[in-house]
GULO-764085 format. One record per residue (C-alpha): residue number from 1; residue in three letters; x, y, z. Coordinates in steps of 0.25 Angstrom, whole numbers, plus 5000, padded with zeros to 4 digits. Example, Ala and Ser with C-alpha at 12.3 -4.5 7.8 and 13.67 -1.06 7.14 Angstrom:
// residues 2
NODE    k    r    xx    yy    zz
NODE    1  ALA  5049  4982  5031
NODE    2  SER  5055  4996  5029
***
This chain:
// residues 192
NODE    k    r    xx    yy    zz
NODE    1  MET  5973  5098  4400
NODE    2  GLN  5981  5097  4412
NODE    3  LEU  5969  5094  4420
NODE    4  LYS  5967  5081  4412
NODE    5  GLN  5981  5077  4415
NODE    6  ASP  5979  5079  4430
NODE    7  THR  5966  5071  4430
NODE    8  ARG  5973  5059  4423
NODE    9  SER  5985  5059  4433
NODE   10  VAL  5975  5059  4445
NODE   11  CYS  5967  5048  4439
NODE   12  SER  5979  5039  4436
NODE   13  GLY  5984  5041  4450
NODE   14  ALA  5971  5036  4456
NODE   15  SER  5972  5024  4446
NODE   16  GLN  5986  5021  4451
NODE   17  SER  5982  5022  4465
NODE   18  ARG  5970  5012  4463
NODE   19  GLN  5980  5002  4456
NODE   20  ARG  5989  5003  4468
NODE   21  GLY  5977  4999  4477
NODE   22  LEU  5974  4987  4468
NODE   23  SER  5988  4982  4469
NODE   24  LEU  5988  4983  4484
NODE   25  ILE  5975  4975  4485
NODE   26  GLU  5980  4964  4475
NODE   27  ALA  5993  4963  4483
NODE   28  MET  5985  4961  4496
NODE   29  VAL  5976  4951  4490
NODE   30  SER  5989  4943  4485
NODE   31  ILE  5995  4944  4499
NODE   32  VAL  5982  4938  4505
NODE   33  ILE  5982  4927  4495
NODE   34  LEU  5996  4924  4497
NODE   35  ALA  5994  4924  4512
NODE   36  LEU  5983  4914  4511
NODE   37  GLY  5991  4905  4502
NODE   38  MET  6003  4905  4512
NODE   39  MET  5993  4902  4524
NODE   40  SER  5987  4890  4516
NODE   41  LEU  6001  4885  4513
NODE   42  ALA  6005  4886  4528
NODE   43  GLY  5993  4878  4532
NODE   44  VAL  5996  4867  4522
NODE   45  GLN  6011  4867  4527
NODE   46  ALA  6006  4866  4541
NODE   47  ARG  5997  4854  4538
NODE   48  LEU  6008  4847  4530
NODE   49  LEU  6017  4848  4543
NODE   50  VAL  6006  4843  4552
NODE   51  GLU  6003  4831  4542
NODE   52  SER  6018  4828  4541
NODE   53  ARG  6020  4828  4556
NODE   54  THR  6008  4818  4557
NODE   55  THR  6014  4809  4547
NODE   56  ASN  6027  4809  4554
NODE   57  SER  6020  4806  4567
NODE   58  ARG  6013  4794  4560
NODE   59  ALA  6026  4789  4554
NODE   60  ILE  6032  4789  4568
NODE   61  ALA  6020  4782  4574
NODE   62  VAL  6021  4771  4563
NODE   63  GLY  6036  4769  4567
NODE   64  LEU  6033  4768  4581
NODE   65  ILE  6022  4758  4579
NODE   66  GLU  6032  4750  4570
NODE   67  ASP  6042  4751  4582
NODE   68  LEU  6032  4745  4592
NODE   69  THR  6028  4734  4581
NODE   70  ASN  6042  4730  4580
NODE   71  ARG  6043  4729  4595
NODE   72  MET  6031  4720  4595
NODE   73  LEU  6036  4711  4585
NODE   74  LEU  6049  4709  4593
NODE   75  ASN  6040  4705  4605
NODE   76  ARG  6029  4698  4598
NODE   77  ASP  6023  4690  4609
NODE   78  ALA  6021  4702  4618
NODE   79  ALA  6015  4709  4607
NODE   80  LEU  6005  4698  4604
NODE   81  ALA  6002  4697  4619
NODE   82  ASN  5998  4712  4619
NODE   83  ARG  6010  4716  4628
NODE   84  TYR  6012  4729  4619
NODE   85  ALA  5998  4734  4623
NODE   86  LEU  5999  4749  4626
NODE   87  ALA  5988  4759  4629
NODE   88  TRP  5988  4774  4625
NODE   89  SER  5997  4781  4635
NODE   90  ALA  6000  4769  4643
NODE   91  THR  6014  4769  4649
NODE   92  LYS  6021  4757  4657
NODE   93  THR  6034  4756  4664
NODE   94  VAL  6041  4743  4660
NODE   95  GLN  6054  4737  4659
NODE   96  ASP  6064  4742  4649
NODE   97  CYS  6067  4730  4640
NODE   98  THR  6079  4736  4633
NODE   99  LEU  6088  4732  4644
NODE  100  ALA  6081  4720  4651
NODE  101  GLN  6075  4708  4647
NODE  102  CYS  6060  4708  4646
NODE  103  THR  6048  4699  4644
NODE  104  GLY  6040  4701  4631
NODE  105  ALA  6029  4709  4639
NODE  106  GLN  6040  4718  4645
NODE  107  LEU  6046  4720  4632
NODE  108  ALA  6033  4724  4626
NODE  109  GLN  6031  4735  4637
NODE  110  SER  6045  4740  4635
NODE  111  ASP  6043  4741  4620
NODE  112  LEU  6030  4748  4622
NODE  113  ASN  6037  4758  4632
NODE  114  THR  6048  4761  4622
NODE  115  TRP  6038  4762  4611
NODE  116  ARG  6029  4771  4618
NODE  117  ASN  6041  4780  4622
NODE  118  ALA  6045  4781  4607
NODE  119  VAL  6030  4784  4603
NODE  120  LEU  6030  4796  4614
NODE  121  ALA  6044  4801  4609
NODE  122  SER  6040  4801  4594
NODE  123  LEU  6026  4806  4593
NODE  124  PRO  6019  4819  4599
NODE  125  SER  6011  4815  4611
NODE  126  ALA  6011  4801  4607
NODE  127  ASN  6003  4789  4612
NODE  128  ALA  6002  4775  4608
NODE  129  THR  5994  4762  4611
NODE  130  VAL  5997  4747  4607
NODE  131  PHE  5985  4738  4608
NODE  132  GLN  5980  4724  4603
NODE  133  SER  5971  4725  4591
NODE  134  PRO  5956  4722  4595
NODE  135  ASN  5954  4715  4582
NODE  136  ASP  5967  4706  4581
NODE  137  SER  5975  4702  4594
NODE  138  ARG  5987  4700  4585
NODE  139  GLN  5987  4715  4581
NODE  140  ILE  5992  4726  4590
NODE  141  GLY  5988  4740  4587
NODE  142  ILE  5998  4751  4590
NODE  143  ALA  5993  4766  4590
NODE  144  ILE  6001  4778  4591
NODE  145  GLY  5995  4792  4593
NODE  146  TRP  6001  4806  4593
NODE  147  THR  5996  4820  4593
NODE  148  ALA  5994  4827  4580
NODE  149  ASN  6004  4839  4576
NODE  150  GLU  5992  4848  4574
NODE  151  SER  5980  4854  4580
NODE  152  LYS  5968  4847  4574
NODE  153  ALA  5958  4851  4585
NODE  154  GLU  5953  4864  4579
NODE  155  GLY  5945  4864  4567
NODE  156  THR  5945  4849  4565
NODE  157  THR  5933  4840  4565
NODE  158  THR  5931  4827  4573
NODE  159  SER  5932  4819  4560
NODE  160  GLU  5944  4826  4555
NODE  161  LYS  5951  4823  4569
NODE  162  ALA  5947  4808  4568
NODE  163  ALA  5953  4807  4554
NODE  164  TYR  5966  4814  4558
NODE  165  LYS  5968  4803  4569
NODE  166  ALA  5968  4792  4559
NODE  167  PRO  5972  4781  4556
NODE  168  PHE  5964  4774  4567
NODE  169  ALA  5956  4784  4576
NODE  170  VAL  5944  4781  4567
NODE  171  THR  5944  4766  4569
NODE  172  ALA  5948  4767  4584
NODE  173  GLY  5937  4758  4588
NODE  174  ALA  5940  4747  4579
NODE  175  ASN  5955  4746  4582
NODE  176  GLY  5954  4747  4597
NODE  177  VAL  5962  4760  4599
NODE  178  GLU  5958  4775  4599
NODE  179  CYS  5968  4786  4596
NODE  180  PRO  5969  4795  4608
NODE  181  ALA  5963  4809  4606
NODE  182  ASN  5972  4820  4599
NODE  183  LEU  5981  4809  4593
NODE  184  ILE  5984  4804  4579
NODE  185  CYS  5986  4789  4580
NODE  186  HIS  5992  4778  4572
NODE  187  LEU  5988  4764  4574
NODE  188  VAL  5994  4751  4568
NODE  189  TYR  5991  4737  4571
NODE  190  VAL  6003  4727  4571
NODE  191  GLN  6004  4712  4572
NODE  192  PRO  6016  4708  4580
***
C-alpha cells in the first residue's frame, strides 16, 4: 500500500509542474498582447501629434494670409496694380515705410518684406508667393508653404504624397502656381 501512495504523490508532482509551465506561457502571451496594444497606442498618439502640428501650422498660415489681405485693403490701388507680386523665395531690400513717407508701390514692397519676415518667423522652413490670378485680374493669390513635421518619404506612394500636399497641389496648372517640393501649402485668393 505504501507503494501506491508514493506513485500518487509522484504523479501529482508532475501534474503541478505541468500546470506551472502553462501559467508561464499564458503570462508570456498576455505580455506580448499587451506590448502590441501599447505600441499601437503609441503609434496613434504620434500620428495625432503630427496632425495637431499640421493643423496649427495651417491656422498660422491662414492668419498670415489674413494679415497680408488687410495690408492690401489699406493700399488697394497698389494691390490692383499688382505691386504686391512676390515670387517663391524672392527677397528685395526696400525702404522701411514705418518711419518715412512712401508711395503706394514702396508701401507695398515694405508690407511684403514685413509680411515675409513674419512668415519666416512663424512657420518651419516657410516660403510664400503672391501673384495675380490668371483667371481674374481683380483676384490675387497668396500661397504659403512650410515643411511637414514628419518624415513622409519612406513607405508613402506618390499619390499619397500628392494628397498630403493638398489643398492646391493637384490643381496647380489651373491656378498658375505650384507648391514647391517637400512643402505643405495653403492657397487663398483674395479680392482687394
